[in-house]
Every structure is written in C-alpha cells, then in structure tokens.
N, C-alpha and C positions, 0 to 999 in steps of 0.2 A: 504494501499499499504505501503510494507517494500523498504528499501535501503540498500544496502550494500558494501563495498569496500573492494577488498583484496590487497595485494602488494605481488611481488615476494622476497623470500628470499635471491635469488642473482639477479644481474641484475636491470635495471631498468623497469620500466611497474607498471601497476596498473589494477584491472577488477572493473568495476562499474555495479553495477546493482540495477534495479528497478523491484521488484516484485508485480503482483496485481492478487487476487483471484476474482471469479465472481460463478456465479451458473453452469457454464458451466466446471470451472477448472480453471486452473494456465496460468497467461501469464507473461512472465520474458523478459525484453529489457535488454540487456548490453551492453558495448564495452570493449573489452581485448586491451590494449597497451604495446607491447612487444618492444626489444629492435630494432627492426627493421621492425617492422609491427604495424597496427592499425586494429582492427575487430571490427564491429556490429552483434550483434546477436539478435532474437527474436525467442523464444520457447514458443510454444503452447502445452498446456498438457491438459487431460481431468481430470474429479473429481478423477480418480482414479492413477492421475501423470504418465500417459502414454505419452509419446510424441507424437502428434498429426500433427505439422508443425515444422518447422525450417528452417529461413532464416540467413544466416551467409553471411557478406559482407567486403572485405577487400577494407581498404580506398584507393580509387585509384586505384583499381583493382578488382580481379573475384567477382563471386557473386554464392553462393550454396544456393537452394530451395529443402528440402522435405519434403514429405508429408508419414505422415505414419498411418495406421488403429487401430493402438494401441493391435493389434494381430502379429506382426512381419513383415509385409507386408509393404515396402516402395516404392515410385515413385520420380521420379524427379519432376522438378517443371513444366514439359511439360506433367507429367500425363503417364511417360514411368516407369514400373516398374524395379525394381533394386533389380535381385535375390541373388545376394554375401550379403544383409543386412538381409535374410529371418531368422525370429528369433530374430532379435533386436526389445528389446522394449524402449531404452533407446538411447540417445545420446551423447558423450563426448567431448567435442571439447577440444582440446591442448591448453594450456595456461588459462583454465577458470577451475576457483577454485568450481564455481557453479554448474557444471554438474553433478558432485560427487551428489549432494543432489538428484538429480532424481531418481536414484535407491535406496537411502536411505528413501525417504519419500515412493515411490511406496511399495517397497517389508515392510513396516513397521514390523510388530512385527515377521515375517515370519525370518526376521534376525537373532533372537536367535540361529539358526544354519545359517552355511556358507551358501550361496546363490550364485551359480556360473549363471552368465548372460553372454550373448551377449549384445553388444551394437556397435551404428554405431558411428563409431572413425574418426570425422574432426579433417584433421590433418592442422593447420594455418603455415603457413598464404596461402599454397599450395594449401587448400579446395579440398583437394582428400580425400576421406571417403573408410573406409574399416570396415569389421566386426572385433570387439576383444571381446576377452573372458576375463571376469573380475569375482571376487569374493567380496561379501560384507559379515561380520559378525558383528554384535551388541557384544563388550566386558564390554559396560557398560553403563549406561544412556544416556552419552555424551561422548560415544568412539566407534567409528565403523573402524574394519579392511579392507582396501581396497587392494586387489590385481589385477597387471594384469598378469593374467596367462601366455602369451605369451612371457613376458620378465622377470618373477620372480620377478617383481619389488613390495613392498609391503610398506605399511602406515598406522599408527594408526590416523585416523583423529577425531580432537575433533570437536562435534558438537552442537547444541546448541539446546533449547527445540523444536522449528519446524526443527529440521534436517540439517538446514544449518550448513555448513562445517567453522567453525570459525578458525580453525588452520591444514595446510596440512604440517604437520616438513619435512623441509628440502626444500619445495616448495614455499607455502604460509602462509601467515598469514592476518586475517581480523583485518581492522582498526576500529578504534570508530567513 
C-alpha cells in the first residue's frame, strides 16, 4: 500500500491518496479538499490500469458512480449506458493530481510517441462528466507532457519510478 499527498500551488487544499494493488488490479481511495468543497473518491482499475469503477462523493452533497468495461463503454450507478463517454478508458477528476497517473501507467511504453486519448472528465464539485481529449508524451524517464486538446493547456509532469505525478507545474506538487 502506498500513500501520497499533493497540495495546490495556489489557494488552499490538499489531495490525499491511498493506493493498493492486488491480483485483480489497483484500488485507489482519495480525498480532495478545495477552497470551497471536499470530495472523496474511489477508483478501481484492472491489471492493465483500465478504469472499471469510480465513485465520487462531494461532502454534504452529490454522488457520482460510474462503471466501465475497460474497452470504452460506460454506465452510471444504475446500469444506464452513457453513450457520450464512448471511447473513454481513463477518468480525470478536476482538482486531482492522481488521475493523470492512470493513463501514464496504462499507456506505458507507448508514451515514447504522443498518445491522444479520450477521458471521462469529472468536474468537481458539480460532478458533471463529459469526454475530454488529452495527449500524453514521455519526454524523459521522469517527465511526461500532458496536453488538454480542447483548451490548449499543456504541462510537463514530473513522475516517480511508478508513474505517480510528483510535480504538476503551476497546479500541484507532492509533499514528502
């Protein structure tokens, strides 16, 4: 089991994560605290780091549950298909540094060349979800370029040996 923590470069808050692996894959539990909200999340991935289940709960508020088959098909917590997320393999929570690790680990060696992907982008604290186009490229052993293709935003993320984001310039940095 691994525990990580990040703090934002601006404003108040923190993200706390506990990560556990077992024979079936990865289980992540975390909390994100922002200036005006707090949220808890659990994300379950299979052994290939494909998201299979996510639960996000805003403290004192709404709850979002998503199920995925690992091949780009998503359902809500009641089993209703979400066609808008077709093709998304990963999930990206706003205000979470950890969720950038999911495609970094899943894509692995393929990151030697630029990889364009679709993610299920969950906005906190509203818990709305939409597809978002992103790209990842490995620039060095511990450096990965992240691009949000819809907005033009780009950042070079420092990662550790396990692919966990250590520094997200301008947004987050890990704590010891």
